[in-house]
C-alpha positions as CSV (number, residue, x, y, z in Angstrom):
1,X,126.5,153.0,182.5
2,X,128.6,155.9,181.3
3,X,131.4,155.3,178.8
4,X,134.0,156.2,181.4
5,X,132.3,153.9,183.8
6,X,132.6,151.1,181.3
7,X,136.3,151.8,180.9
8,X,136.8,151.8,184.6
9,X,134.7,148.6,185.1
10,X,136.7,146.7,182.4
11,X,140.0,147.7,183.9
12,X,139.2,147.5,187.7
13,X,137.3,144.3,187.4
14,X,139.8,142.5,185.2
15,X,141.3,139.3,186.6
16,X,144.8,140.7,186.8
17,X,143.5,143.8,188.6
18,X,144.0,141.9,191.8
19,X,147.5,140.2,191.5
20,X,147.8,138.9,195.0
21,X,145.5,136.0,196.1
22,X,144.4,138.0,199.2
23,X,143.7,141.1,197.2
24,X,140.2,140.0,196.0
25,X,139.1,139.5,199.6
26,X,140.9,142.6,200.8
27,X,138.9,145.2,198.8
28,X,135.6,143.8,200.1
29,X,136.8,143.6,203.7
30,X,138.4,147.1,204.1
31,X,135.4,148.9,202.7
32,X,133.1,147.7,205.5
33,X,135.7,148.1,208.2
34,X,136.6,151.6,207.0
35,X,132.9,152.5,207.3
36,X,132.9,151.0,210.7
37,X,136.1,152.5,211.9
38,X,135.0,156.2,211.4
39,X,131.9,155.7,213.5
40,X,133.8,153.9,216.2
41,X,136.7,156.3,215.9
42,X,134.6,159.4,216.4
43,X,134.1,159.0,220.2
44,X,137.8,158.4,220.9
45,X,140.5,160.8,219.7
46,X,143.1,158.1,220.1
47,X,141.1,155.8,217.9
48,X,140.6,158.5,215.4
49,X,144.3,158.8,214.7
50,X,144.5,155.0,214.8
51,X,141.6,154.7,212.4
52,X,143.1,157.2,209.9
53,X,145.9,154.8,208.7
54,X,143.5,151.8,208.3
55,X,141.1,154.0,206.3
56,X,144.0,155.1,204.2
57,X,145.0,151.5,203.9
58,X,141.5,150.6,203.0
59,X,141.7,153.1,200.2
60,X,145.2,152.0,199.3
61,X,143.9,148.4,199.3
62,X,141.5,149.4,196.6
63,X,144.0,151.8,194.9
64,X,146.6,149.2,193.8
65,X,144.7,148.3,190.6
66,X,147.7,148.6,188.4
67,X,146.2,150.1,185.3
68,X,149.4,149.7,183.3
69,X,149.7,146.0,184.2
70,X,146.1,145.2,183.4
71,X,146.2,146.9,180.0
72,X,149.6,145.4,179.2
73,X,148.2,142.0,180.1
74,X,145.1,142.5,177.9
75,X,147.4,143.7,175.1
76,X,149.6,140.6,175.3
77,X,146.5,138.5,174.8
78,X,145.2,140.6,171.9
79,X,145.6,139.5,168.3
80,X,145.9,143.2,167.3
81,X,148.9,145.5,167.8
82,X,147.2,148.3,169.8
83,X,149.0,151.4,171.1
84,X,146.8,151.9,174.2
85,X,149.5,154.0,175.8
86,X,148.9,156.9,173.4
87,X,145.6,156.2,171.6
88,X,142.1,156.5,173.1
89,X,140.8,154.5,170.1
90,X,143.3,151.6,170.7
91,X,142.6,151.8,174.5
92,X,138.8,151.4,173.8
93,X,139.4,148.6,171.3
94,X,141.6,146.8,173.8
95,X,138.7,147.0,176.3
96,X,136.2,145.8,173.7
97,X,134.4,149.1,173.7
98,X,132.9,151.0,170.8
99,X,135.7,153.3,169.7
100,X,133.6,155.1,167.0
101,X,133.8,158.9,166.7
102,X,130.3,159.3,168.1
103,X,131.2,157.2,171.1
104,X,134.4,159.2,171.7
105,X,132.4,162.4,171.4
106,X,130.0,161.1,174.0
107,X,132.9,160.3,176.3
108,X,134.2,163.8,175.6
109,X,130.9,165.2,176.8
110,X,131.0,163.1,179.9
111,X,134.5,164.3,180.8
112,X,133.5,168.0,180.0
113,X,135.7,168.5,176.9
114,X,135.5,172.2,176.0
115,X,137.4,172.0,172.6
116,X,136.0,171.4,169.2
117,X,134.5,168.0,168.7
118,X,135.2,168.4,165.0
119,X,139.0,168.4,165.7
120,X,139.1,164.7,166.6
121,X,142.9,164.5,166.8
122,X,143.0,167.1,169.6
123,X,140.0,165.6,171.2
124,X,141.5,162.1,171.2
125,X,144.7,163.3,172.8
126,X,142.8,165.1,175.4
127,X,140.5,162.1,176.0
128,X,143.4,159.7,176.5
129,X,145.0,162.0,179.1
130,X,141.8,162.6,180.9
131,X,140.9,159.0,181.0
132,X,144.3,158.1,182.5
133,X,144.0,161.0,185.1
134,X,140.5,159.9,186.0
135,X,141.5,156.3,186.4
136,X,144.3,157.5,188.8
137,X,141.8,159.7,190.7
138,X,139.4,156.8,191.1
139,X,142.0,154.4,192.6
140,X,144.0,153.2,189.7
141,X,147.8,153.1,189.7
142,X,148.7,154.8,186.4
143,X,152.3,155.3,185.2
144,X,153.3,159.0,185.4
145,X,154.1,159.1,181.7
146,X,150.5,158.3,180.9
147,X,148.8,161.0,183.1
């Protein structure tokens, strides 16, 4: 699994990622119905417009993984004081991932960093922002100030 995949997995599959009791059942159920709706929606234009909101709802049902809430919850349980809101190193530590320079450089390659890998400060700032943006793009609810 990629490093970003590991980050996403740790956040999206965290126990607090599904705050409502019905939410764990919900993400599994909308995916199949959203796959079934487009095929049944194709023959009938009336069903197509009716199927579009459920498909969006299916995506929205998966989207409300509140990244900020999950990470805040993890931070509250951590014995370390970690600034995950600003530091990619602390974010990775919070998720129990290897935050070494070589691992961050590998993450930078995955996310197509074009700057100098020798300038770790600039790379780290870019990585944190990219990770937050990619979490949002993949169905995470990320506070605007972190994107």
